[in-house]
PASEBA-1860 file (N, C-alpha, C; in nm, 3 decimals):
! residues 166
1> MGLWKASL> 13.447/13.075/8.724/13.377/13.046/8.850/13.310/12.921/8.858 ~ 13.252/12.860/8.747/13.196/12.745/8.744/13.301/12.618/8.740 ~ 13.412/12.642/8.691/13.520/12.539/8.699/13.572/12.514/8.840 ~ 13.581/12.620/8.914/13.612/12.630/9.049/13.509/12.542/9.133 ~ 13.379/12.562/9.119/13.281/12.487/9.190/13.295/12.342/9.149 ~ 13.308/12.302/9.019/13.317/12.163/8.977/13.438/12.104/9.041 ~ 13.550/12.162/9.050/13.677/12.108/9.103/13.645/12.082/9.255 ~ 13.582/12.175/9.322/13.564/12.169/9.466/13.466/12.047/9.492
9> FLLLLSGL> 13.370/12.033/9.407/13.282/11.916/9.420/13.351/11.791/9.401 ~ 13.440/11.775/9.297/13.509/11.647/9.270/13.604/11.623/9.395 ~ 13.667/11.734/9.448/13.759/11.713/9.563/13.684/11.656/9.680 ~ 13.564/11.710/9.713/13.481/11.663/9.828/13.432/11.532/9.798 ~ 13.399/11.484/9.676/13.349/11.368/9.642/13.464/11.245/9.658 ~ 13.578/11.287/9.612/13.689/11.197/9.634/13.725/11.185/9.775 ~ 13.721/11.291/9.845/13.755/11.269/10.000/13.650/11.190/10.066 ~ 13.524/11.199/10.028/13.416/11.124/10.089/13.434/10.981/10.063
17> ASVLAQNS> 13.471/10.954/9.931/13.494/10.814/9.885/13.609/10.754/9.969 ~ 13.715/10.825/9.980/13.839/10.779/10.062/13.802/10.748/10.207 ~ 13.726/10.834/10.265/13.671/10.820/10.411/13.596/10.690/10.419 ~ 13.498/10.674/10.318/13.409/10.551/10.324/13.505/10.422/10.297 ~ 13.604/10.439/10.213/13.691/10.325/10.185/13.771/10.289/10.315 ~ 13.815/10.390/10.386/13.891/10.367/10.510/13.805/10.309/10.612 ~ 13.674/10.349/10.619/13.584/10.297/10.722/13.559/10.148/10.696 ~ 13.547/10.115/10.569/13.521/9.981/10.545/13.653/9.893/10.566
25> NTCETKNG> 13.763/9.948/10.545/13.882/9.872/10.574/13.916/9.861/10.720 ~ 13.876/9.971/10.804/13.899/9.963/10.950/13.812/9.857/11.021 ~ 13.699/9.834/10.962/13.619/9.738/11.023/13.677/9.591/10.998 ~ 13.722/9.568/10.876/13.770/9.435/10.851/13.912/9.415/10.927 ~ 13.983/9.521/10.948/14.109/9.510/11.019/14.082/9.455/11.164 ~ 13.967/9.478/11.213/13.941/9.443/11.353/13.887/9.297/11.378 ~ 13.896/9.219/11.265/13.867/9.074/11.273/13.961/9.000/11.365 ~ 13.912/8.908/11.436/13.991/8.841/11.537/14.014/8.903/11.672
33> TNCDECLK> 13.959/9.036/11.676/13.967/9.103/11.809/13.836/9.069/11.891 ~ 13.794/9.162/11.974/13.666/9.134/12.044/13.557/9.230/12.007 ~ 13.455/9.219/12.051/13.327/9.301/12.025/13.348/9.441/12.055 ~ 13.404/9.475/12.177/13.439/9.606/12.223/13.522/9.692/12.117 ~ 13.625/9.621/12.075/13.723/9.687/11.983/13.658/9.713/11.849 ~ 13.577/9.614/11.802/13.503/9.630/11.669/13.410/9.749/11.682 ~ 13.322/9.757/11.782/13.221/9.843/11.791/13.258/9.980/11.834 ~ 13.388/10.014/11.855/13.427/10.149/11.872/13.405/10.243/11.739
41> NVSCLWCI> 13.409/10.182/11.631/13.376/10.237/11.520/13.223/10.227/11.489 ~ 13.157/10.332/11.465/13.017/10.324/11.457/12.968/10.247/11.331 ~ 13.041/10.240/11.223/13.010/10.181/11.103/13.033/10.038/11.102 ~ 13.077/9.980/11.206/13.113/9.832/11.212/12.996/9.755/11.287 ~ 12.988/9.623/11.238/12.896/9.525/11.289/12.967/9.401/11.343 ~ 12.946/9.358/11.457/13.019/9.239/11.515/12.922/9.120/11.498 ~ 12.976/9.014/11.444/12.908/8.889/11.434/12.968/8.784/11.526 ~ 12.871/8.736/11.631/12.927/8.657/11.733/12.978/8.512/11.686
49> PTKSCVTY> 12.891/8.429/11.602/12.942/8.311/11.565/13.075/8.304/11.493 ~ 13.086/8.397/11.403/13.210/8.397/11.324/13.323/8.482/11.378 ~ 13.283/8.561/11.486/13.386/8.656/11.558/13.449/8.742/11.456 ~ 13.369/8.797/11.370/13.415/8.892/11.267/13.358/9.022/11.277 ~ 13.441/9.125/11.233/13.396/9.257/11.236/13.376/9.304/11.099 ~ 13.249/9.336/11.056/13.234/9.378/10.916/13.165/9.519/10.906 ~ 13.179/9.574/10.802/13.126/9.705/10.784/12.967/9.684/10.769 ~ 12.898/9.776/10.842/12.747/9.773/10.843/12.706/9.789/10.701
57> PVKTILPP> 12.607/9.699/10.648/12.552/9.718/10.518/12.452/9.833/10.508 ~ 12.490/9.946/10.470/12.409/10.073/10.480/12.287/10.054/10.373 ~ 12.332/9.992/10.260/12.233/9.994/10.156/12.105/9.912/10.191 ~ 12.125/9.803/10.268/12.007/9.738/10.329/11.991/9.780/10.470 ~ 11.880/9.811/10.510/11.845/9.862/10.641/11.899/9.762/10.738 ~ 11.856/9.643/10.723/11.891/9.524/10.826/12.006/9.446/10.761 ~ 12.093/9.397/10.839/12.204/9.316/10.770/12.139/9.181/10.727 ~ 12.178/9.138/10.611/12.122/9.011/10.551/12.161/8.895/10.646
65> HSLCPLSD> 12.085/8.785/10.635/12.107/8.670/10.720/12.241/8.606/10.675 ~ 12.267/8.625/10.550/12.389/8.558/10.494/12.527/8.627/10.552 ~ 12.511/8.747/10.587/12.617/8.830/10.656/12.634/8.779/10.811 ~ 12.516/8.789/10.876/12.509/8.742/11.020/12.369/8.730/11.053 ~ 12.332/8.638/11.127/12.189/8.624/11.176/12.163/8.748/11.274 ~ 12.030/8.798/11.271/11.996/8.912/11.355/12.021/8.881/11.506 ~ 11.993/8.763/11.545/12.009/8.738/11.689/12.155/8.738/11.737 ~ 12.242/8.716/11.644/12.390/8.711/11.677/12.467/8.837/11.639
73> ARWGLCTV> 12.400/8.936/11.576/12.455/9.054/11.528/12.459/9.157/11.635 ~ 12.561/9.232/11.643/12.577/9.338/11.753/12.624/9.469/11.689 ~ 12.553/9.577/11.719/12.585/9.701/11.663/12.557/9.812/11.768 ~ 12.657/9.898/11.802/12.646/10.008/11.890/12.695/9.952/12.033 ~ 12.626/9.853/12.084/12.673/9.785/12.216/12.685/9.641/12.208 ~ 12.777/9.585/12.271/12.797/9.439/12.259/12.687/9.365/12.344 ~ 12.628/9.430/12.429/12.532/9.372/12.519/12.386/9.370/12.461 ~ 12.375/9.449/12.356/12.239/9.452/12.293/12.225/9.376/12.171
81> NFQILIIT> 12.128/9.289/12.179/12.097/9.188/12.076/12.028/9.282/11.967 ~ 12.070/9.268/11.836/12.020/9.348/11.728/11.872/9.321/11.706 ~ 11.830/9.190/11.717/11.698/9.152/11.688/11.598/9.211/11.809 ~ 11.648/9.200/11.929/11.577/9.259/12.030/11.566/9.414/12.025 ~ 11.671/9.471/11.978/11.680/9.616/11.959/11.570/9.650/11.855 ~ 11.561/9.582/11.747/11.466/9.616/11.648/11.311/9.599/11.702 ~ 11.293/9.476/11.770/11.163/9.456/11.826/11.127/9.563/11.929 ~ 11.222/9.601/12.013/11.188/9.703/12.116/11.159/9.838/12.047
89> LSVAGGIL> 11.238/9.874/11.957/11.208/10.004/11.886/11.084/10.006/11.824 ~ 11.039/9.885/11.749/10.912/9.875/11.693/10.790/9.892/11.791 ~ 10.800/9.825/11.899/10.701/9.827/11.995/10.691/9.977/12.057 ~ 10.811/10.035/12.088/10.797/10.166/12.137/10.736/10.268/12.031 ~ 10.779/10.241/11.909/10.725/10.331/11.797/10.566/10.301/11.786 ~ 10.525/10.177/11.795/10.382/10.154/11.797/10.310/10.219/11.917 ~ 10.370/10.204/12.030/10.308/10.271/12.144/10.291/10.416/12.136 ~ 10.400/10.477/12.079/10.397/10.624/12.066/10.290/10.670/11.954
97> IIAFFICL> 10.275/10.593/11.852/10.173/10.616/11.746/10.035/10.598/11.812 ~ 10.017/10.502/11.888/9.877/10.478/11.951/9.849/10.578/12.048 ~ 9.953/10.620/12.135/9.934/10.722/12.225/9.901/10.865/12.157 ~ 9.964/10.892/12.044/9.945/11.009/11.969/9.784/11.014/11.926 ~ 9.745/10.891/11.864/9.614/10.890/11.831/9.507/10.900/11.935 ~ 9.538/10.837/12.055/9.450/10.861/12.168/9.440/11.002/12.212 ~ 9.558/11.063/12.229/9.564/11.202/12.260/9.480/11.294/12.154 ~ 9.504/11.256/12.036/9.421/11.334/11.934/9.280/11.312/11.940
105> FCCCKCEN> 9.244/11.188/11.969/9.087/11.152/11.987/9.046/11.218/12.110 ~ 9.108/11.223/12.221/9.064/11.286/12.338/9.057/11.430/12.325 ~ 9.156/11.503/12.271/9.145/11.646/12.244/9.028/11.684/12.149 ~ 9.007/11.602/12.057/8.888/11.630/11.962/8.751/11.621/12.041 ~ 8.756/11.512/12.115/8.618/11.483/12.182/8.603/11.591/12.286 ~ 8.708/11.625/12.365/8.698/11.732/12.469/8.654/11.863/12.410 ~ 8.720/11.893/12.300/8.684/12.022/12.228/8.539/12.020/12.180 ~ 8.486/11.913/12.130/8.349/11.903/12.081/8.262/11.909/12.210
113> AGSARFEN> 8.302/11.844/12.315/8.210/11.848/12.439/8.208/11.996/12.491 ~ 8.326/12.061/12.481/8.340/12.198/12.543/8.252/12.279/12.448 ~ 8.256/12.270/12.323/8.173/12.346/12.232/8.021/12.320/12.247 ~ 7.996/12.189/12.283/7.853/12.168/12.309/7.804/12.232/12.432 ~ 7.888/12.231/12.535/7.856/12.297/12.664/7.838/12.435/12.646 ~ 7.929/12.501/12.557/7.934/12.639/12.533/7.796/12.685/12.465 ~ 7.763/12.600/12.358/7.639/12.628/12.287/7.517/12.611/12.380 ~ 7.516/12.513/12.470/7.410/12.497/12.568/7.395/12.621/12.648
121> KMQRQADK> 7.507/12.678/12.705/7.513/12.787/12.790/7.462/12.908/12.710 ~ 7.506/12.930/12.589/7.465/13.037/12.507/7.292/13.028/12.482 ~ 7.262/12.914/12.459/7.107/12.880/12.441/7.035/12.922/12.565 ~ 7.087/12.873/12.678/7.013/12.915/12.799/7.008/13.053/12.818 ~ 7.122/13.140/12.795/7.127/13.277/12.808/7.027/13.346/12.716 ~ 7.018/13.293/12.595/6.924/13.354/12.487/6.781/13.323/12.535 ~ 6.759/13.203/12.598/6.625/13.183/12.651/6.588/13.275/12.757 ~ 6.680/13.300/12.853/6.659/13.385/12.967/6.621/13.538/12.909
129> RRVKQEER> 6.697/13.583/12.813/6.683/13.715/12.759/6.546/13.715/12.685 ~ 6.507/13.615/12.614/6.377/13.615/12.547/6.262/13.614/12.650 ~ 6.274/13.545/12.765/6.168/13.548/12.863/6.157/13.677/12.927 ~ 6.272/13.748/12.963/6.285/13.883/13.017/6.216/13.980/12.918 ~ 6.246/13.964/12.781/6.186/14.058/12.693/6.034/14.038/12.686 ~ 5.990/13.914/12.685/5.845/13.889/12.689/5.773/13.948/12.810 ~ 5.839/13.935/12.922/5.784/13.994/13.042/5.780/14.150/13.037 ~ 5.885/14.211/12.980/5.877/14.365/12.967/5.768/14.407/12.871
137> KAEMRKRH> 5.761/14.315/12.757/5.655/14.341/12.657/5.508/14.330/12.723 ~ 5.491/14.232/12.801/5.359/14.209/12.874/5.331/14.337/12.976 ~ 5.438/14.374/13.035/5.428/14.481/13.133/5.391/14.613/13.066 ~ 5.464/14.635/12.953/5.420/14.749/12.864/5.285/14.748/12.819 ~ 5.244/14.642/12.765/5.094/14.632/12.726/5.003/14.663/12.843 ~ 5.028/14.601/12.951/4.942/14.622/13.072/4.933/14.777/13.109 ~ 5.050/14.845/13.100/5.068/14.983/13.139/4.982/15.059/13.028 ~ 5.005/15.037/12.900/4.934/15.093/12.786/4.786/15.082/12.794
145> DEIRQKYG> 4.744/14.947/12.840/4.597/14.933/12.849/4.540/15.016/12.966 ~ 4.619/15.033/13.067/4.570/15.109/13.192/4.549/15.256/13.143 ~ 4.650/15.301/13.068/4.642/15.450/13.013/4.524/15.451/12.916 ~ 4.505/15.365/12.837/4.395/15.364/12.744/4.253/15.375/12.824 ~ 4.238/15.291/12.928/4.118/15.284/13.012/4.099/15.422/13.083 ~ 4.212/15.471/13.132/4.212/15.606/13.187/4.154/15.713/13.102 ~ 4.193/15.715/12.984/4.141/15.821/12.888/4.032/15.770/12.796 ~ 3.979/15.660/12.824/3.859/15.605/12.757/3.889/15.565/12.614
153> LSRASPYA> 4.005/15.528/12.583/4.042/15.477/12.444/4.030/15.332/12.436 ~ 3.955/15.276/12.331/3.939/15.143/12.327/4.058/15.084/12.242 ~ 4.090/14.961/12.291/4.203/14.888/12.224/4.159/14.820/12.102 ~ 4.030/14.804/12.078/3.975/14.727/11.969/4.008/14.775/11.837 ~ 4.002/14.917/11.814/4.026/14.964/11.681/4.104/15.095/11.710 ~ 4.219/15.114/11.638/4.295/15.239/11.661/4.215/15.350/11.603 ~ 4.110/15.336/11.513/4.046/15.442/11.445/3.910/15.473/11.525 ~ 3.901/15.406/11.651/3.774/15.437/11.718/3.752/15.585/11.754
161> RFENPS> 3.849/15.649/11.796/3.835/15.786/11.834/3.797/15.885/11.725 ~ 3.835/15.841/11.603/3.802/15.924/11.481/3.649/15.900/11.447 ~ 3.602/15.791/11.473/3.456/15.757/11.434/3.363/15.822/11.528 ~ 3.393/15.836/11.657/3.310/15.906/11.747/3.326/16.048/11.766 ~ 3.251/16.115/11.695/3.257/16.265/11.708/3.197/16.312/11.837 ~ 3.274/16.337/11.935/3.215/16.389/12.063/3.284/16.517/12.103
END
């Protein structure tokens, strides 16, 4: 079973290498043609001053200046300057990152403001409950005092009735 997997891996690896070799050869065979013919293959890069079609250097992210200057390199579309494409994508990426951080800041600020509003509302409700409770306590004290007066009980000392033997 292990030998079968190893042979399959080698077969896939050799097939991949041959495909890459064919792609590199197909780009160089388009030399002397025009930009549209060259860029039909995605792995090809067209250089305007030399009118050459070369395989895009995948190992380096940007094509080196010795291969073709960025302002003269075309990849994907003949009308799009590679240098302008890079600048445009960088600016768009920067705008997206800034927009993300602005949204993040606004969401956090709004959430904090919302929680502060919620806390203020809860505090007002607690204050209202406390005031109502104090009013009820005062009302109960008043009623108890009236009852004490009615029956002649003094509020000064709870033991006053035990001291007066009447």
